C-alpha positions in Angstrom: 81.6 50.2 9.7 79.5 53.2 9.0 78.8 54.0 5.3 80.3 57.3 4.2 77.8 59.4 2.3 79.4 61.3 -0.5 77.8 64.6 -1.6 76.3 64.5 -5.1 76.1 67.2 -7.6 74.1 70.1 -6.2 70.6 70.1 -7.7 69.7 73.1 -9.7 67.2 75.3 -7.8 64.2 76.4 -9.8 63.0 79.9 -9.0 59.6 79.8 -7.5 56.8 81.0 -9.7 54.4 83.6 -8.5 50.6 82.9 -8.7 47.9 85.5 -8.9 44.3 85.1 -10.0 41.3 87.4 -10.4 39.1 84.5 -9.3 40.1 85.2 -5.6 40.1 88.4 -3.7 43.2 90.6 -4.3 45.9 90.3 -1.6 45.9 93.1 1.0 49.6 93.8 0.7 52.8 93.2 -1.3 52.5 89.4 -1.6 51.1 87.0 -4.2 48.2 84.6 -3.8 50.7 81.7 -3.9 54.2 80.5 -4.9 55.1 77.3 -6.6 58.4 75.7 -5.8 59.2 72.2 -7.1 56.0 70.2 -6.8 54.6 72.3 -3.9 52.2 75.2 -3.9 52.3 77.5 -0.9 49.3 79.8 -0.5 49.4 83.1 1.3 46.7 83.5 3.9 43.4 83.4 2.1 40.2 84.9 3.5 36.6 84.9 2.5 36.5 88.3 0.7 34.6 88.2 -2.5 36.8 88.5 -5.6 34.4 90.8 -7.5 33.6 93.5 -4.9 35.8 92.7 -1.9 32.7 92.2 0.3 32.7 89.7 3.1 29.7 87.4 2.9 27.3 87.7 5.8 29.2 90.6 7.5 27.2 93.5 9.0 29.2 96.5 10.3 27.9 99.3 12.5 28.3 103.0 11.5 31.8 103.0 13.1 33.0 100.0 11.1 32.8 97.5 14.1 31.5 94.1 13.5 27.8 94.0 14.4 27.3 90.4 13.1 28.9 87.9 10.8 28.0 84.5 9.3 30.8 81.9 9.9 29.0 79.4 7.6 29.0 81.9 4.7 32.6 82.8 5.4 33.7 79.2 5.4 32.1 78.5 2.0 33.6 81.7 0.6 37.2 81.0 1.9 37.1 77.5 0.6 36.0 78.8 -2.8 38.9 81.3 -2.8 41.4 78.6 -1.8 40.1 76.4 -4.6 40.5 79.2 -7.2 44.1 79.9 -6.2 45.0 76.2 -6.2 43.5 75.8 -9.7 45.4 79.0 -10.9 48.6 77.3 -9.7 47.9 74.1 -11.6 46.8 72.1 -8.5 43.5 71.1 -7.0 41.5 70.7 -3.8 42.3 67.0 -3.6 46.1 67.8 -3.6 46.0 69.8 -0.3 48.5 68.3 2.2 48.5 70.9 5.0 46.0 73.5 6.3 46.4 76.1 9.0 43.1 77.7 10.0 42.8 80.9 11.9 39.5 81.6 13.7 38.7 84.8 15.6 36.1 83.1 17.8 37.2 79.5 18.5 34.5 78.6 21.1 31.6 80.1 19.1 32.7 79.2 15.5 34.6 75.9 15.8 31.6 73.6 15.7 30.1 75.1 12.5 33.5 75.5 10.9 34.5 71.9 11.8 31.3 70.4 10.3 31.7 72.4 7.0 35.5 71.6 6.9 34.6 67.9 7.3 32.2 68.1 4.3 34.9 69.8 2.1 37.8 67.6 3.2 36.0 64.3 3.5 38.4 62.6 1.0 41.4 64.8 1.3 43.1 63.7 4.5 45.2 66.9 4.8 47.0 67.7 8.0 45.3 70.5 9.9 46.0 73.0 12.6 43.3 75.4 13.9 44.3 78.3 16.1 42.4 81.2 17.5 43.7 84.7 16.8 42.5 88.0 18.3 41.8 89.5 14.9 42.7 89.3 11.2 43.6 92.2 8.9 40.0 92.8 7.7 36.8 92.1 9.7 36.8 88.4 8.8 36.3 85.5 11.1 38.4 82.9 9.2 41.6 82.7 7.2 43.4 79.6 5.7 47.1 79.0 5.0 47.4 76.0 2.7 50.2 73.8 1.2 49.4 71.5 -1.7 51.2 69.4 -4.3 51.0 69.9 -8.1 
């Protein structure tokens, strides 16, 4: 005979808290750096822009604002620093990352460098990861991360 499952008392939902920090670049739109719900931290897409001056490390634009050259290694280190800053502002840490979605604008060219640097940063983390190529990102960046972590 199948066991009948009786619904329990509905659990009280806690409103998600909004996380913003000056240690990471300001979001480009009407969204926070992250939200915390329960014991999970959901980061908005985080790029490599510098928190102090909004610059993109290693980026050189032509006079029309088109990308002349960029440094994927510098962007990787910068985006990881921004993610770390947002996690810490939320009361979490790098070691508590459970899922990462990575957006690259040039998979074939940038994946080997990004993958090596990622391996150095995530050596002991064992987060799930998805890496996808996108045509472009909202600013002239080559990488963006979407992260979920625990508290």
